[in-house]
C-alpha positions as CSV (number, residue, x, y, z in Angstrom):
1,M,-197.8,132.0,-114.8
2,Y,-196.0,134.1,-112.2
3,F,-197.0,137.5,-113.5
4,I,-193.5,138.2,-114.5
5,K,-192.6,141.8,-115.4
6,K,-189.5,143.6,-116.8
7,M,-187.7,145.7,-114.3
8,I,-184.6,147.9,-113.8
9,F,-182.1,148.0,-111.0
10,A,-180.3,151.1,-109.7
11,T,-177.2,151.7,-107.5
12,A,-177.8,150.7,-103.9
13,I,-174.5,151.8,-102.2
14,A,-172.4,154.2,-104.1
15,T,-169.4,153.9,-101.9
16,V,-169.1,150.2,-102.7
17,L,-168.9,150.9,-106.4
18,Y,-166.8,154.0,-106.5
19,N,-163.0,153.6,-106.4
20,C,-161.9,156.8,-104.6
21,S,-158.2,156.2,-105.5
22,K,-159.0,157.0,-109.1
23,K,-159.7,160.5,-110.4
24,E,-163.4,161.0,-111.0
25,Q,-164.2,161.3,-114.7
26,T,-166.6,164.0,-116.0
27,F,-170.1,162.8,-115.5
28,V,-172.3,162.7,-118.6
29,D,-175.9,162.5,-117.5
30,P,-177.8,159.9,-119.6
31,L,-181.1,161.7,-119.1
32,E,-179.6,164.6,-121.1
33,I,-177.7,162.8,-123.8
34,N,-180.3,160.1,-124.5
35,R,-182.8,162.7,-125.6
36,D,-183.7,163.6,-129.2
37,T,-184.3,167.3,-128.8
38,L,-185.6,167.5,-132.4
39,V,-188.7,165.6,-131.2
40,D,-191.4,167.6,-129.4
41,P,-192.2,165.8,-126.1
42,S,-195.8,166.7,-126.6
43,Q,-195.8,164.8,-129.9
44,D,-194.0,161.6,-128.7
45,F,-192.4,161.6,-125.3
46,F,-190.9,158.2,-125.7
47,H,-188.7,159.1,-128.6
48,Y,-188.0,162.6,-127.2
49,A,-186.6,160.9,-124.0
50,N,-184.7,158.0,-125.8
51,G,-184.4,158.9,-129.5
52,G,-180.9,160.3,-129.2
53,W,-179.7,156.9,-127.9
54,F,-181.5,155.0,-130.5
55,K,-179.9,157.0,-133.3
56,K,-176.4,156.2,-131.9
57,N,-177.1,152.6,-131.1
58,P,-178.9,150.6,-133.9
59,I,-180.2,147.1,-133.0
60,P,-177.3,144.6,-133.6
61,A,-178.1,141.9,-136.2
62,S,-177.8,139.3,-133.4
63,E,-180.5,140.8,-131.2
64,E,-184.2,141.3,-131.4
65,S,-183.9,144.6,-129.4
66,N,-181.5,147.1,-128.1
67,G,-181.8,149.5,-125.1
68,I,-181.4,149.6,-121.4
69,F,-182.4,145.9,-121.0
70,R,-179.7,144.9,-123.4
71,M,-177.0,147.0,-121.7
72,I,-177.7,145.6,-118.3
73,Q,-178.1,142.0,-119.6
74,D,-174.7,142.3,-121.3
75,T,-173.2,143.2,-118.0
76,I,-174.8,140.2,-116.3
77,N,-173.8,137.9,-119.1
78,N,-170.1,138.9,-118.8
79,Q,-170.3,138.3,-115.1
80,I,-171.8,134.9,-115.5
81,R,-169.3,134.1,-118.3
82,N,-166.6,134.7,-115.8
83,I,-168.2,132.3,-113.3
84,C,-168.7,129.7,-116.0
85,E,-165.1,129.9,-117.5
86,R,-163.5,129.8,-114.1
87,S,-165.6,126.8,-113.1
88,A,-164.8,125.0,-116.4
89,K,-161.0,125.5,-115.8
90,E,-160.9,124.4,-112.2
91,E,-160.6,120.8,-111.0
92,S,-163.7,120.7,-108.8
93,V,-165.1,118.0,-106.6
94,K,-167.6,115.8,-108.6
95,G,-171.2,116.8,-107.7
96,S,-170.1,120.3,-106.4
97,N,-171.8,123.4,-107.8
98,K,-168.7,124.5,-109.6
99,Q,-168.2,121.1,-111.2
100,K,-171.8,121.2,-112.5
101,I,-171.5,124.8,-113.8
102,G,-168.1,124.2,-115.4
103,D,-169.0,120.9,-117.1
104,F,-172.4,122.2,-118.3
105,Y,-170.7,125.2,-119.9
106,A,-167.9,123.1,-121.3
107,S,-170.3,120.6,-122.9
108,G,-172.2,123.5,-124.5
109,M,-169.0,125.1,-125.9
110,D,-167.8,121.7,-127.4
111,S,-169.4,122.3,-130.8
112,I,-167.3,119.5,-132.4
113,A,-168.8,116.9,-130.1
114,I,-172.3,118.3,-130.5
115,D,-172.1,118.2,-134.3
116,K,-170.6,114.7,-134.3
117,A,-173.5,113.4,-132.2
118,G,-176.2,114.7,-134.5
119,I,-179.5,113.5,-133.3
120,L,-178.0,110.7,-131.2
121,P,-178.9,112.4,-127.9
122,I,-182.6,112.1,-128.7
123,K,-182.4,108.7,-130.4
124,S,-183.9,106.7,-127.5
125,E,-186.9,109.2,-127.4
126,L,-187.4,108.7,-131.1
127,T,-187.4,105.0,-130.6
128,K,-190.2,105.4,-128.0
129,I,-192.3,107.4,-130.4
130,N,-191.7,104.9,-133.3
131,S,-192.8,102.1,-131.0
132,I,-196.3,103.5,-130.4
133,N,-198.8,100.9,-131.5
134,D,-202.1,101.8,-129.7
135,I,-203.7,104.6,-127.8
136,P,-202.4,103.5,-124.3
137,S,-198.8,103.5,-125.7
138,L,-199.5,106.9,-127.3
139,L,-200.6,108.4,-124.0
140,K,-197.7,106.8,-122.2
141,T,-195.2,108.4,-124.6
142,I,-197.0,111.8,-124.4
143,G,-196.6,111.5,-120.6
144,Y,-192.9,110.6,-120.9
145,L,-192.1,113.5,-123.2
146,H,-193.6,115.9,-120.7
147,T,-191.2,114.6,-118.0
148,I,-188.2,115.7,-120.2
149,G,-189.4,119.2,-121.0
150,C,-191.5,118.8,-124.1
151,D,-195.2,119.9,-124.2
152,P,-197.1,117.6,-126.6
153,G,-200.9,117.8,-126.7
154,F,-201.5,120.0,-123.7
155,S,-199.7,121.9,-120.9
156,F,-199.8,121.5,-117.1
157,Y,-198.0,122.6,-114.0
158,V,-198.2,122.4,-110.2
159,A,-198.9,125.6,-108.3
160,Q,-201.1,127.0,-105.5
161,D,-204.8,126.4,-105.7
162,D,-206.3,129.8,-106.6
163,K,-209.1,129.4,-104.1
164,N,-206.9,127.7,-101.4
165,S,-203.5,129.2,-101.5
166,S,-202.2,127.0,-98.7
167,K,-202.3,123.9,-101.0
168,N,-200.6,123.0,-104.2
169,A,-202.8,121.8,-107.1
170,L,-202.4,120.2,-110.5
171,K,-203.4,122.6,-113.2
172,L,-204.2,121.4,-116.8
173,L,-204.0,124.1,-119.5
174,Q,-204.2,124.4,-123.3
175,G,-200.9,123.9,-125.1
176,G,-199.0,121.8,-127.6
177,L,-198.8,124.5,-130.4
178,G,-195.5,125.0,-132.2
179,L,-196.5,128.6,-132.9
180,G,-197.6,129.2,-129.4
181,E,-200.5,131.6,-129.9
182,R,-203.8,130.3,-131.5
183,D,-204.2,133.4,-133.8
184,Y,-201.1,132.4,-135.8
185,Y,-203.2,129.5,-137.2
186,F,-206.2,131.5,-138.2
187,N,-205.4,135.2,-138.9
188,N,-205.5,136.0,-142.7
189,D,-203.4,139.1,-142.9
190,E,-200.4,138.7,-145.3
191,E,-197.8,138.7,-142.6
192,T,-199.4,135.9,-140.6
193,K,-200.1,133.8,-143.8
194,K,-196.4,134.2,-144.6
195,I,-195.4,133.0,-141.2
196,R,-197.6,129.9,-141.6
197,S,-196.0,129.2,-144.9
198,E,-192.5,129.5,-143.4
199,Y,-193.6,127.3,-140.5
200,A,-194.5,124.5,-142.8
201,K,-191.2,124.7,-144.6
202,H,-189.4,124.7,-141.2
203,I,-191.2,121.6,-140.1
204,Q,-190.3,119.8,-143.3
205,L,-186.6,120.6,-142.9
206,M,-186.6,119.4,-139.3
207,L,-188.3,116.1,-140.2
208,K,-185.5,115.7,-142.8
209,F,-182.9,116.1,-140.1
210,L,-184.7,113.3,-138.3
211,G,-184.1,111.0,-141.3
212,E,-187.7,110.8,-142.4
213,K,-188.2,109.6,-146.0
214,P,-188.3,112.6,-148.5
215,D,-191.4,111.2,-150.2
216,N,-193.3,111.3,-146.9
217,I,-192.2,114.6,-145.5
218,E,-194.8,116.8,-147.1
219,T,-197.6,114.5,-146.0
220,Q,-196.2,114.3,-142.5
221,T,-196.0,118.1,-142.3
222,S,-199.6,118.4,-143.4
223,S,-200.8,116.1,-140.7
224,I,-198.8,118.0,-138.1
225,L,-200.3,121.3,-139.1
226,K,-203.8,119.8,-139.2
227,L,-203.4,118.4,-135.7
228,E,-202.0,121.6,-134.3
229,T,-204.7,123.7,-136.0
230,E,-207.4,121.4,-134.4
231,L,-205.9,122.1,-131.0
232,A,-205.6,125.8,-131.8
233,K,-209.3,125.9,-132.8
234,F,-210.3,125.1,-129.2
235,S,-207.6,127.2,-127.5
236,R,-208.7,130.5,-125.9
237,K,-207.4,133.8,-127.1
238,I,-204.7,135.5,-125.1
239,E,-207.2,138.1,-123.6
240,A,-209.6,135.3,-122.5
241,L,-206.8,133.7,-120.5
242,R,-206.8,136.7,-118.2
243,N,-210.0,135.9,-116.4
244,P,-208.9,133.8,-113.3
245,I,-212.5,132.7,-112.5
246,K,-213.4,131.4,-116.0
247,N,-210.0,129.7,-116.2
248,Y,-210.6,127.9,-112.8
249,N,-212.6,124.7,-113.3
250,K,-211.9,122.3,-110.4
251,M,-213.1,118.8,-110.8
252,S,-212.3,115.3,-109.6
253,V,-210.3,112.9,-111.8
254,A,-213.5,110.9,-112.2
255,Q,-215.3,114.0,-113.6
256,L,-212.4,114.7,-116.0
257,N,-212.6,111.1,-117.2
258,A,-216.3,111.5,-117.9
259,T,-215.6,114.5,-120.2
260,T,-212.7,112.8,-121.9
261,P,-213.7,109.1,-122.4
262,N,-210.8,108.4,-124.7
263,I,-208.3,109.2,-122.0
264,E,-208.1,107.3,-118.7
265,W,-206.7,110.1,-116.5
266,N,-205.6,107.9,-113.6
267,E,-203.4,106.1,-116.1
268,M,-202.4,109.3,-117.8
269,L,-201.3,110.8,-114.5
270,N,-199.3,107.7,-113.8
271,N,-197.6,108.2,-117.2
272,L,-196.7,111.7,-115.9
273,S,-195.2,110.2,-112.7
274,I,-198.0,111.9,-110.7
275,I,-199.7,109.8,-108.0
276,K,-202.3,110.3,-105.3
277,V,-204.1,113.2,-107.0
278,D,-207.9,113.1,-106.6
279,S,-208.7,116.5,-108.2
280,V,-207.4,118.8,-110.9
281,I,-208.0,122.4,-112.0
282,V,-208.8,122.5,-115.7
283,G,-208.2,125.9,-117.2
284,Q,-210.0,125.4,-120.5
285,P,-212.4,122.4,-120.4
286,E,-213.3,122.8,-124.1
287,F,-209.7,122.3,-125.0
288,Y,-209.5,119.0,-123.2
289,K,-212.7,117.8,-124.9
290,A,-211.0,118.6,-128.2
291,F,-207.8,116.9,-127.2
292,N,-209.9,113.8,-126.3
293,T,-211.4,113.8,-129.8
294,T,-208.0,114.2,-131.5
295,V,-206.7,111.1,-129.8
296,K,-208.9,109.0,-132.0
297,S,-209.7,111.3,-135.0
298,F,-206.0,111.5,-135.9
299,S,-204.2,108.3,-136.8
300,L,-201.3,106.9,-134.7
301,N,-199.0,107.8,-137.6
302,D,-200.3,111.4,-137.4
303,W,-199.5,111.4,-133.7
304,K,-196.1,109.9,-134.2
305,N,-195.2,112.7,-136.7
306,Y,-196.5,115.3,-134.3
307,L,-194.5,113.9,-131.4
308,K,-191.3,113.7,-133.4
309,W,-191.7,117.3,-134.4
310,N,-192.5,118.3,-130.8
311,L,-189.4,116.5,-129.6
312,I,-186.9,118.0,-132.0
313,N,-188.5,121.4,-131.7
314,S,-188.0,121.2,-127.9
315,Y,-184.3,120.2,-128.2
316,A,-183.2,121.8,-131.5
317,S,-181.0,124.4,-129.7
318,Y,-178.9,121.7,-128.1
319,L,-178.3,119.6,-131.2
320,S,-176.0,119.8,-134.2
321,K,-175.2,123.0,-136.1
322,D,-177.6,122.3,-139.0
323,I,-180.5,121.7,-136.7
324,N,-179.7,124.6,-134.5
325,E,-179.4,127.0,-137.4
326,Q,-182.6,126.0,-139.0
327,N,-184.4,126.4,-135.6
328,F,-182.8,129.9,-135.3
329,K,-183.8,130.8,-138.9
330,F,-187.5,130.3,-138.2
331,Y,-188.0,131.2,-134.5
332,S,-185.5,134.1,-134.4
333,T,-185.3,135.4,-138.0
334,V,-188.8,134.8,-139.3
335,L,-190.7,135.5,-136.1
336,N,-188.4,138.1,-134.5
337,G,-186.3,139.7,-137.2
338,I,-182.9,138.6,-135.8
339,K,-180.5,138.2,-138.6
340,V,-177.5,136.4,-137.1
341,Q,-176.9,134.2,-134.1
342,K,-175.2,135.5,-131.0
343,P,-171.6,134.3,-130.4
344,R,-171.6,130.8,-129.0
345,W,-170.3,131.9,-125.6
346,K,-173.3,134.2,-125.2
347,R,-175.8,131.5,-126.0
348,I,-174.2,128.9,-123.7
349,V,-173.8,131.4,-120.9
350,Q,-177.5,132.2,-121.2
351,Q,-178.4,128.5,-121.3
352,T,-176.1,127.7,-118.3
353,D,-177.8,130.5,-116.4
354,S,-181.3,129.3,-117.4
355,S,-180.5,125.7,-116.5
356,L,-178.3,126.1,-113.4
357,G,-179.2,129.6,-112.3
358,E,-179.9,128.4,-108.8
359,L,-176.2,127.4,-108.5
360,I,-174.8,130.4,-110.4
361,G,-176.9,132.7,-108.2
362,Q,-175.0,131.6,-105.1
363,V,-171.7,132.5,-106.6
364,Y,-173.2,135.7,-108.1
365,V,-174.4,137.0,-104.7
366,E,-171.1,136.3,-103.1
367,E,-168.9,137.9,-105.8
368,Y,-171.0,140.6,-107.5
369,L,-173.6,141.9,-105.1
370,P,-172.7,144.9,-103.0
371,K,-173.5,144.8,-99.3
372,G,-176.7,146.6,-98.3
373,T,-178.6,145.9,-101.6
374,K,-181.5,144.3,-99.8
375,E,-181.8,147.1,-97.4
376,K,-181.8,149.9,-100.0
377,L,-184.3,148.1,-102.2
378,L,-186.6,147.5,-99.2
379,E,-186.3,151.2,-98.2
380,I,-187.6,152.3,-101.6
381,G,-190.2,149.6,-101.7
382,N,-191.6,150.5,-98.3
383,N,-191.7,154.2,-99.3
384,I,-193.8,153.2,-102.3
385,R,-196.1,151.1,-100.1
386,S,-196.6,154.1,-97.8
387,V,-197.7,156.5,-100.5
388,Y,-199.9,153.8,-102.0
389,A,-201.7,153.6,-98.6
390,E,-202.1,157.4,-98.7
391,H,-203.6,157.3,-102.2
392,I,-206.1,154.5,-101.3
393,K,-207.3,156.6,-98.3
394,K,-208.0,159.6,-100.5
395,L,-209.8,157.7,-103.4
396,D,-213.0,159.4,-104.2
397,W,-214.6,156.5,-106.0
398,M,-214.2,153.8,-103.3
399,S,-216.2,153.3,-100.2
400,N,-214.6,153.1,-96.7
401,V,-215.5,149.4,-96.4
402,T,-213.5,148.4,-99.5
403,K,-210.7,150.9,-98.7
404,Q,-210.1,149.1,-95.4
405,K,-209.8,145.7,-97.2
406,A,-207.6,147.2,-99.9
407,L,-205.3,148.8,-97.2
408,Y,-205.2,145.4,-95.3
409,K,-204.2,143.6,-98.5
410,L,-201.5,146.2,-99.2
411,S,-200.1,145.9,-95.7
412,K,-199.8,142.1,-96.2
413,I,-197.8,142.2,-99.5
414,V,-194.6,140.4,-98.9
415,M,-191.5,141.9,-100.5
416,K,-188.8,139.5,-101.6
417,V,-185.8,141.5,-102.7
418,G,-182.2,140.8,-103.5
419,Y,-181.8,137.0,-103.2
420,P,-183.4,134.1,-101.4
421,D,-182.4,133.1,-97.9
422,K,-182.6,129.4,-98.9
423,W,-181.4,127.8,-102.1
424,K,-183.0,124.9,-104.0
425,D,-181.2,121.6,-103.6
426,M,-179.8,120.5,-107.0
427,S,-177.5,117.8,-105.6
428,S,-179.3,115.0,-107.4
429,V,-178.7,116.5,-110.9
430,V,-176.0,114.7,-112.9
431,I,-173.9,116.9,-115.2
432,D,-170.8,115.9,-117.1
433,K,-168.8,117.1,-120.2
434,N,-170.0,114.3,-122.5
435,S,-173.3,115.6,-123.9
436,Y,-174.7,119.1,-123.9
437,C,-178.2,117.9,-124.9
438,K,-178.2,115.1,-122.2
439,N,-177.2,117.7,-119.6
440,V,-180.2,119.9,-120.6
441,M,-182.4,116.8,-120.5
442,N,-181.2,115.8,-117.0
443,I,-181.9,119.3,-115.7
444,N,-185.4,119.2,-117.3
445,K,-186.1,115.9,-115.5
446,W,-184.9,117.4,-112.2
447,E,-187.0,120.5,-112.6
448,Y,-190.1,118.4,-113.6
449,N,-189.7,116.1,-110.5
450,Y,-189.0,119.1,-108.3
451,Y,-192.4,120.7,-109.2
452,I,-194.6,117.6,-109.2
453,S,-193.1,116.6,-105.8
454,K,-194.9,119.6,-104.4
455,L,-198.2,117.9,-104.7
456,G,-199.5,116.9,-101.3
457,K,-196.9,119.0,-99.5
458,P,-197.5,122.4,-97.7
459,V,-196.8,125.5,-99.8
460,D,-193.4,126.9,-99.3
461,R,-194.1,130.7,-99.3
462,Q,-190.4,131.4,-98.9
463,E,-189.6,129.9,-102.4
464,W,-188.3,132.2,-105.1
465,M,-189.3,131.8,-108.8
466,M,-186.4,133.9,-110.1
467,Y,-182.6,134.0,-109.5
468,P,-180.8,137.1,-108.1
469,Q,-179.1,137.5,-111.5
470,T,-182.4,137.5,-113.4
471,Y,-183.2,140.8,-114.9
472,N,-186.9,140.7,-114.1
473,A,-189.5,141.0,-111.4
474,Y,-193.0,139.6,-110.6
475,Y,-196.1,139.7,-108.5
476,N,-197.5,136.4,-107.4
477,P,-201.2,136.8,-106.5
478,S,-201.4,133.4,-104.7
479,N,-198.7,134.6,-102.2
480,N,-199.7,138.2,-102.4
481,E,-196.0,139.0,-102.8
482,I,-193.6,140.8,-105.1
483,C,-190.2,139.6,-106.0
484,V,-187.4,142.1,-107.0
485,P,-184.1,140.2,-107.8
486,A,-180.9,142.2,-107.3
487,C,-179.1,141.0,-110.5
488,N,-177.5,144.3,-111.3
489,I,-177.9,147.4,-109.2
490,I,-176.2,149.8,-111.6
491,V,-178.2,152.1,-113.8
492,P,-176.2,152.5,-117.0
493,G,-174.5,155.9,-117.1
494,F,-174.4,156.1,-113.3
495,E,-171.5,153.7,-112.7
496,G,-169.5,154.8,-109.6
497,R,-172.1,157.2,-108.3
498,M,-175.5,157.2,-106.6
499,P,-178.2,158.3,-109.1
500,D,-180.3,161.2,-107.9
501,D,-183.6,160.5,-106.3
502,A,-185.5,161.4,-109.5
503,V,-183.8,158.5,-111.2
504,L,-184.1,156.1,-108.3
505,Y,-187.8,156.7,-107.9
506,G,-188.5,156.9,-111.7
507,I,-186.8,153.5,-112.2
508,I,-186.8,151.4,-109.0
509,G,-189.8,153.2,-107.4
510,G,-192.1,153.6,-110.4
511,S,-191.4,151.0,-113.0
512,T,-190.5,148.3,-110.5
513,F,-192.0,148.4,-106.9
514,G,-194.9,150.6,-107.9
515,H,-195.6,148.5,-111.0
516,E,-195.5,145.2,-109.1
517,I,-197.6,146.4,-106.1
518,T,-200.2,147.6,-108.6
519,H,-200.5,144.1,-110.0
520,G,-202.1,143.2,-106.7
521,F,-204.9,145.6,-107.7
522,D,-205.1,145.2,-111.5
523,D,-207.9,143.4,-113.3
524,Q,-206.6,140.0,-112.2
525,G,-204.8,140.7,-108.9
526,S,-207.7,142.6,-107.5
527,Q,-209.7,139.3,-107.5
528,Y,-207.4,137.8,-104.9
529,D,-207.5,138.6,-101.2
530,E,-204.7,139.3,-98.8
531,N,-204.0,135.6,-98.3
532,G,-203.7,134.9,-102.0
533,N,-207.1,133.3,-102.5
534,L,-209.5,134.0,-105.4
535,N,-212.1,135.7,-103.2
536,N,-214.2,138.8,-103.9
537,W,-213.4,141.5,-101.2
538,W,-215.2,144.3,-103.0
539,T,-218.6,145.8,-102.5
540,A,-220.8,145.4,-105.6
541,E,-220.9,149.1,-106.2
542,D,-217.1,149.6,-105.8
543,L,-216.4,146.7,-108.1
544,E,-218.6,148.2,-110.9
545,K,-216.7,151.5,-110.5
546,F,-213.4,149.8,-110.7
547,K,-214.5,147.9,-113.9
548,A,-215.6,151.1,-115.5
549,K,-212.1,152.5,-115.0
550,T,-210.5,149.5,-116.5
551,V,-212.7,149.9,-119.5
552,L,-211.3,153.3,-120.0
553,I,-207.7,152.0,-120.1
554,V,-208.7,149.2,-122.4
555,N,-210.2,151.8,-124.8
556,Q,-207.2,154.0,-124.5
557,F,-204.8,151.3,-125.6
558,N,-207.0,149.9,-128.2
559,K,-206.5,153.1,-130.2
560,Y,-202.7,152.8,-130.3
561,K,-201.2,151.2,-133.4
562,I,-197.7,149.9,-134.4
563,E,-197.2,149.5,-138.1
564,N,-200.5,147.9,-139.2
565,K,-201.5,146.3,-135.9
566,N,-203.5,147.7,-133.1
567,I,-202.5,147.0,-129.5
568,N,-204.8,144.6,-127.8
569,G,-206.2,146.7,-124.9
570,D,-207.9,143.7,-123.3
571,A,-204.9,141.5,-123.3
572,T,-202.5,144.2,-122.0
573,Q,-204.8,145.9,-119.5
574,G,-203.2,144.4,-116.4
575,E,-199.7,145.6,-117.4
576,N,-201.1,149.0,-118.5
577,I,-202.9,149.4,-115.1
578,A,-199.6,148.4,-113.4
579,D,-197.6,150.9,-115.5
580,L,-200.0,153.7,-114.7
581,G,-200.1,152.9,-110.9
582,G,-196.3,152.5,-110.8
583,V,-195.4,155.8,-112.4
584,V,-198.0,157.7,-110.2
585,M,-196.8,156.1,-107.0
586,G,-193.1,156.6,-107.9
587,F,-193.8,160.3,-108.4
588,E,-195.7,160.7,-105.2
589,A,-192.8,159.0,-103.3
590,F,-190.3,161.2,-105.1
591,K,-192.2,164.3,-103.9
592,K,-191.2,163.5,-100.4
593,T,-187.4,163.7,-101.2
594,N,-185.2,166.6,-100.6
595,Q,-184.4,166.9,-104.3
596,Y,-188.1,167.5,-105.1
597,K,-188.8,169.7,-102.1
598,T,-185.9,172.1,-102.8
599,N,-186.7,172.1,-106.5
600,Q,-183.0,171.1,-107.2
601,S,-182.3,171.1,-111.0
602,I,-179.6,168.9,-112.4
603,G,-178.1,169.4,-115.9
604,G,-180.8,172.1,-116.5
605,L,-183.6,169.6,-115.8
606,T,-186.1,170.3,-113.0
607,P,-186.9,167.5,-110.6
608,D,-190.3,166.9,-112.4
609,K,-188.6,166.6,-115.8
610,R,-185.9,164.3,-114.5
611,Y,-188.4,162.0,-112.9
612,F,-190.5,161.6,-116.1
613,L,-187.3,161.3,-118.2
614,A,-186.1,158.6,-115.8
615,Y,-189.4,156.7,-116.3
616,G,-188.9,156.9,-120.0
617,Y,-185.3,155.7,-119.6
618,A,-186.7,152.7,-117.7
619,W,-188.4,151.5,-120.9
620,M,-185.7,152.6,-123.4
621,V,-186.1,149.6,-125.7
622,N,-186.1,149.5,-129.5
623,H,-187.3,146.2,-131.2
624,Q,-186.9,144.7,-134.6
625,K,-190.1,145.2,-136.6
626,E,-190.8,141.4,-136.7
627,A,-190.3,141.0,-133.0
628,L,-192.6,144.0,-132.3
629,M,-195.3,142.5,-134.5
630,R,-195.0,139.2,-132.7
631,R,-195.2,140.8,-129.3
632,I,-198.4,142.5,-130.2
633,M,-199.9,139.1,-130.9
634,V,-198.5,137.1,-127.9
635,D,-197.3,139.6,-125.2
636,V,-199.5,140.9,-122.4
637,H,-197.2,144.0,-122.2
638,S,-197.7,146.9,-124.5
639,P,-194.8,148.0,-126.7
640,A,-192.3,150.1,-124.8
641,Q,-193.3,153.3,-126.6
642,Y,-196.8,153.1,-125.2
643,R,-195.8,151.8,-121.8
644,V,-194.3,155.3,-121.6
645,N,-196.6,157.5,-123.7
646,G,-199.8,155.7,-122.7
647,A,-199.2,156.0,-118.9
648,L,-197.9,159.5,-118.9
649,S,-200.7,160.9,-121.0
650,N,-203.0,160.3,-118.0
651,I,-200.9,162.3,-115.5
652,P,-201.5,166.1,-114.9
653,D,-198.1,166.6,-113.4
654,F,-196.5,165.3,-116.6
655,Y,-198.6,167.8,-118.6
656,K,-197.3,170.7,-116.4
657,A,-193.7,169.6,-116.5
658,F,-193.5,169.4,-120.4
659,N,-196.3,171.9,-121.3
660,I,-198.6,169.4,-122.9
661,L,-201.4,171.3,-124.6
662,P,-204.8,170.4,-126.1
663,G,-204.5,169.0,-129.6
664,S,-201.1,167.4,-129.2
665,P,-200.8,163.6,-129.5
666,M,-199.7,163.2,-125.9
667,Y,-202.8,165.1,-124.7
668,Q,-205.8,163.2,-123.4
669,P,-209.0,165.1,-122.7
670,A,-209.7,165.3,-119.0
671,D,-212.8,163.1,-119.2
672,L,-210.8,160.3,-120.9
673,R,-207.8,160.4,-118.5
674,V,-207.5,157.2,-116.5
675,M,-206.7,157.4,-112.8
676,I,-207.4,154.2,-110.8
677,W,-205.1,154.1,-107.9
């Protein structure tokens, strides 16, 4: 919901990282050694740039992917592990950040206590479900389960009103599906049918862990699948969720009640601990009409079975070994091709960071972040913004009226980099060493209350939706802002030295700042104005020209295929537009550097070649086949291979650098090349 995108960080201050007292080792340039020179760059640039590394580094059995993301994430995990283990060993003041980090980590590492507890940590929730005896008690229990991090029946969250970004609103969305994406319930290819079959077996085993009677489990599973399939039937496809106008249906609570007579929404909101709300934004009204029908068309026993499944599915990772391993077998092995679980410490480190990242971030910034990181990132970001403005001024397809509005929006983009100036207050969260699952539940409750407490309050535009140690970035259209956390500022292979500008601008400039800024002008972001409101600022003629260009990129990516599945050009168009805009702006900013102007070659690679190889390095990721197939169905990002090949095949400077000729797979005829920004 925050337009989150993968990003890479690079070295900010070389002198901070380089120990001059040690003899400098011979530098091995990753752009040179990562290549597979047996691959012709005009045939497949992605594997030319990265194939050498892939050959030497197969995907570990415990991972769904391997590549630059994994290398950097491993570094982050080791740093967070150090924070967690030191905190667990120290005698810290109760309620302090270190006490919470240490006790949470210790509770997760105590596998003996977790196995001994079995399903005891969720016993009281199961009792609530078993006590349902009418529709009001059903809706009350659904509401309660949402407050502890489950998502039965539907989804919702609190965020800025798309048409009034100064106010927070309650947004009701489709949800409640154990398989996540609706097409898993209906596609009839052999692979998807196999997943549905394995899903049914998985549910049966999880119900068995809950102590359900063996004779009833098959019938219970059938009812769960029927209920989820009914909800899926009225869920929109992933590409249909990209239209912010069609997914904005504001109505009063009274109007919502009129469309869903089986649900009294004032009471339902009370069940969700939400008070004093007079209007809601319904993303998919047809879904809520279907949810209203299922409340009565499915029996209370059907709903109890579904809620028990939703509960254990939400908490399986924090329960005993048998439950955890079965959950891993389906969601990691069947869906993503991961053969074995990561070591326990890695799993608990990642969960500690996920749950208490706000607290870990404060330690991380103090202990691992070099001084000057914010300044260096802002320098590159502002350089990208400058060339973006130059590009907009020169566009031959946009009128001056729209150009001025685009330039104004660009000038108003807020850049949040490094780490926040103010941290969230988690002092009310209670954490101890007694129960890992209960600790997670307590944090889920805190997070839930934190977000619903925003209703009726002014929007905090300084708030961050990521931690400084989070390997990611985002553009938020409602704030017209980009956020680039500073989790790790080292490009693998450049430890102890400043990467050359080709690398800096290929990675930080192109795939990060340029990418995120372009999200403000992609098929979704372009519908929001400089203040973050859903408001058309285009002339009718310019808007039609823009849409014609987005059709070209949709058509381009629809032609790409992985294994037996085509990429969904509609669903991925926003990311594809951002990738293209990012690599173009990164290159234009790089042209202003001394390295480019003096045509300085490094390792036998010209500046042009280094830049495009660096962009390929930014997306050096290899996925398990199963994970790749799943991503094509559920991810709005194209597979890494086409984030590189697809974007670069539109750029004349790339053709010149690598001698891309007509007839080669990387060659796009001039009339089909996409150039938007």
